[in-house]
N, C-alpha and C positions, 0 to 999 in steps of 0.2 A: 493373483491380484485382481481387483475389481476393474471393470471396463473404464477406460479413460473417458471423462466427460468432454463435451464439445469445448474446444479451446477458443475463447473469444474474450474481448475486453469491453469495458463500458465506452461511452462516448459515441455510440452509433445509432442515433434515433432514426436516421434515414433507412437503415436496413430493416428496422421493425415497422416503419411505415409501409415499406414495400411488402414485407411479409404479411401484414395485417390488412392490406388494401386501403390504406389511408393516404390521401393526397399529400405530397411533400409540402412541408411548411416549416417555418422557423419555430423552434420550441426552446423553452428554458430547460437546460439539460442538468438534471439532478443525478445523472448516472456517473458523472465524473466527480472526483473527490480532490479538487484543487482548492487552493486558497481563494475564497470568494472576493478578496480585495484586488485580485489581479496582481501582476508583477509589481515590484517596488517602483516607486516613482523615479528613482535614480537610474533604473534600467531604461525607462522611457526617455529620460533626458539625454542619455548618452548613446541612444540607438544610432543616430546618424553617424556619430564618431566611430562606432563599431563597424558599421557598413563600409566605411572607408578603408577597412583593413582586410576585407575578404579576399584580396588577391595575395595575401601572405599565408605561408604555411604556419599552422599552430605548432607547438612543441610536440615531440613524439609521444610523450607520456602525460600530457595534460597538466603541465606545471601550474597553470592558473588555478585549477581546481585543487591541486595539492597544496597550494599556498593558502587557500581558504581554510582547509582542514588543519593545516599546521598552525596557523595563527589563532583559529577559533578553539581548537581542542588540544593543541600542543603535540600532535602526532609527529614523530620523526619520519623522515622520508622512507626509511626502511620498513615502517609499520603501516604505510598507507599507499594505496594505488588508486589513481583516478580512473574513471570510466564514463561511458556513454549512458549515464543514468544507472539506476540500480539493476535494471533487467539484464544488462550486459554481464554484470557480476554474478547474477543468479545462474546464468547459463555457463559462465566460465568456471565457477567453483567445482561443480561435479565433473566437468570435462577434464580438469587438471587433477583433482584429488582421487577421482575414479573410485568412489564408494561402490561396493557391490550391492549393498542394501541400504536404503534410506527410509526413515520414518517421517511422514508429513502429518502434522496435526491439522485435521480437517473439521469444518470447511476452512479453506485458506486460499491465498492467491494461487491460481492454477499453474503458474509457471514453475513453482517449486517441484511439482510432480513431473511436469513436462520436461524440465531441464534434466532431472534425474534419469528419466526414461531414455532421453536422447543420448545420455552419456553411458547407457548400458546398465544402469542400476535397476534392481527390483525395488518397488515402492510398497511400503505398508502404510495404510492410513490409520491414524489414531484419532477416532472421532470425538468431537465435543458434543455435549448434549444440549438440545434446546430447552429441555426440562430444567437444566441447571443454568440457563441463560448463557450457554456457550462459555462458561467460565473455565478455569484451568482444568486440564484433563485429570482423570483418575491417576494419581502418581504411582500407585502400585502397578497398575497395568502398563503405564508409560515406561517405567523402569524395566519391566520385562521386555517390552518392545525394543527399547534402546539396547539392551543387552545382546539382542540378536541382530543388531544393525551396525552400520559403520558411521551413520550421520543422522542428525535430527534437524529438521527445518522448523524455525519458530518465527512467526510474524509478531512484532511488538510495536504498536498495537496490531492485532491480527486483522487482516482484510479478507472477508467483508464483515466479520463479527464485531470488530471494534474492541475486543477484549484485550487485556494486557496481562500476560503471565508474569507474576512477580519476579523481579531480578534475583531475589534471594533463592528462589526455587531453581532457576536456571543455573546459578552459580553452584548450588549444591549438587545438581545433576552432573555438571561438568567436572566437579571434583570427584564424584563417585565413578564416573566413566571417563577416565583420562585418555583412553585409547579411542574415543569416539569424537567425531566432529560435531560441534554445535554451530549451526549456520543461522544467524539471527538477522532478520530483515527489519530495520527501523526506519523505513521510508516515511512513516507518519508520526514519529516520536515527538517532533517539535510542536505538534498540536496538543500534546498532553499537558495538563496542569503540572507544574513543578517538574518538568520533563528532565531537567539536568540531574535530578536526584534518582530518577527511574531509568535513565538511559545507560546502555553499555558504552556509549561514546565517551562517557566521563568516568568509566571504570578501568582500573588496571587489569588488562585482559589476561586470561589464562591462555596457554599455548594452543588449546583445542577449541577456542572460540573465535569465530569470524563474525564481524559485524558489517552488514551491507547498509549503506545509507544513500539517500537521494536528496538533492536540492530541488527536484522537479515539483513535488507536491506542495511543499510549504511556501515556496516562492513563486508558484504559479508559472513555471517555465517549461510546461510540458513539451513544447515544440523544440526545445534546445537539448534536453537530456544532459543532466549533470549529476554526478554522484561518484561513489567509490566504495572501497572496502578496507576495513581495518583488521589487522591480525598480527601475529608474531612475525619477526623478521624472516624466519625460515619459510613460512607458508606464503607470505607476500612475495618472496623471491621466486618461489615456484610458480605462482600465478603470473608474475611479471614476465617470466621466461616464455610462457605459452601465449600470452595476450598479444593480439594484433597491434601494430603501431597505429598512431593517428586516429584512434577511435573518438577522441574528443575534438569537436570542431573549434575553430578559432574564435567564433563569437562566444560560445559557452566558456571558453578559457578566459576571455576578457571580462565576462560578466561575473564569474565566481568571486574574484577578489573584492568587487564593490559591494557584495552582499555583506561584507564585514561591517559596513556602515549603516545597516538596516535594523538596528535594535528597536527603534520606536515602532517600525513596521511589524516586527516580530511580536512585540507586546500587544499591539493593537489586534493582531491576528488571533493571539491566544485568548484575549478578552472577548472578542467577537465569537470565537468558536465555543468557548465555555458557556457564554450567555445563551447562544442560539441552541446549543446541544441540550441544555437543561430546559429551555423554553419549549422547543419543538417536541422534545420527548414527552413533556407533560401534556401537550396538546394531542399528540398521537395516542397516548394512553387512554384518552376518553373517546376516541373515535370508534364508531361501530365497525367491528370486523377487522381491526388492525391491531396486531400485537408487536410493539416495538421492544427492542432489546437494549439494555444499558450499554453505553459505549464510552471509551476514553478518547476516541478519534474525532475526526471532522466528518463523520458519516454515521448513520444509524441504520442498522439492519431491522427489517420488519417482516412479519408474516401476514399474508392476506387470508382472512378467514370469512370474508363476506359471502363468497360463493366458492365454487370448486376450481375456477379457472382464472389464473392471474392475468391471462390475456385480456379478459374483460376490463380489468382495471387499466391495463396499459393502453388499450384502445380509447377508453374514456379520457385518460390523461392526455394522450397525444392529440385527441380531438379538441382539447382545451389548451393546447400549446405547452404541455408539460411532459417531462419524460423522466422515468426512474430506471434504476439498474435492475433488470431481471436477473435474479441470482439462481435460477433453477438449474444452471449448468455447473454449480458448485456441488461436490459430493456432500450429501447431508442436507442440502437446501432445496431439494427437488419439489417439496410440498409448498409451492407458492410463496417463496421468500423473495423479497426485493430490498434494495438498499437505496437510501436517500443520502446524497452528498449535500452537506449543509452549504447554503449560500447566504446572501444578505437577508436581513429580517424581512424585507419587502418581498423578495422572491420566495422565501420560506412560507410566508403567509399565503401567497398565491397557491402554493402546493397544498397547504392545509385546506384551503377553500375548494381546490379541485378534488381532494379526497372526500371532503364533506358532501360534495354535490353528486357523488356516485348514486345513480337512481335506485330507489327502493325496490322497484319491480325486478331487479336482477338478483335479489337475495335468493338463496337456495342452498 
């Protein structure tokens, strides 16, 4: 297996300022991919009420989060388990299912590979091609790779490429390989246009499909960690047996049910995301030395071609109070790729201006 890349996440402009010798300052952070509207207003309104309950134990299994998924998607309790965001589920699944070999479609969220390795699995990367705009992998090759593995990881939409493997293809693969696990991460699915038609959260699941979901990204609740996993009664029972108790904190458990009353917020979010994704993509397409890739999500992957070192762009942006996600630690994105998390139109215009102002004398 290829060497594991550096394991890090976005949202750390201070570390790059230190690395690049730039004085610490406030920046607009485009490296994170949260809802630019911020948390729903009802969360802010009830915050003082929630604080008054912090001396109380939450339920052992995060019943408040389970309530959200039960009411919103109709999941029976035996088919859903709440967790401390999607990342807890990503690490729990291989630890419990113990696959000996996993396939990870790359580039993708690094924790799929890391979680598999920590559970003792061997990992095979199935690369997407930038020439084909990181669209769905070569199916003939992928089927061969799945045949020799025990599990396949799929991000829908995939992070950081923003691509979305069609549901029909995944269902067909799961039918062909009924003895393999298909672990699907849909942390960003609610940002997708007509997402309910495309999501596995609204699909009658096959017994070998697991769907991991998060409320963190879409509702801008990164500091709280809310999410869970959907699957057959048999596999959810296995996961529940091995999962630690009380991983969902009491505030998160109380917030989850009130998200059921946020339909207007959700529609406003998707409208903003769709408009800004299309608008920003068009602006990026005409910028010198930047190659953006089509996305279904609330972020856009780009490749820097103005010169040979992405650090030059990062320094320039940081010096102007802007920060993007350096993606060179993702397998397949070492050649100066970066990701832009969409924000408000005003913020996005500031970033476009910052990219436009990169000095010509740095060309090369």
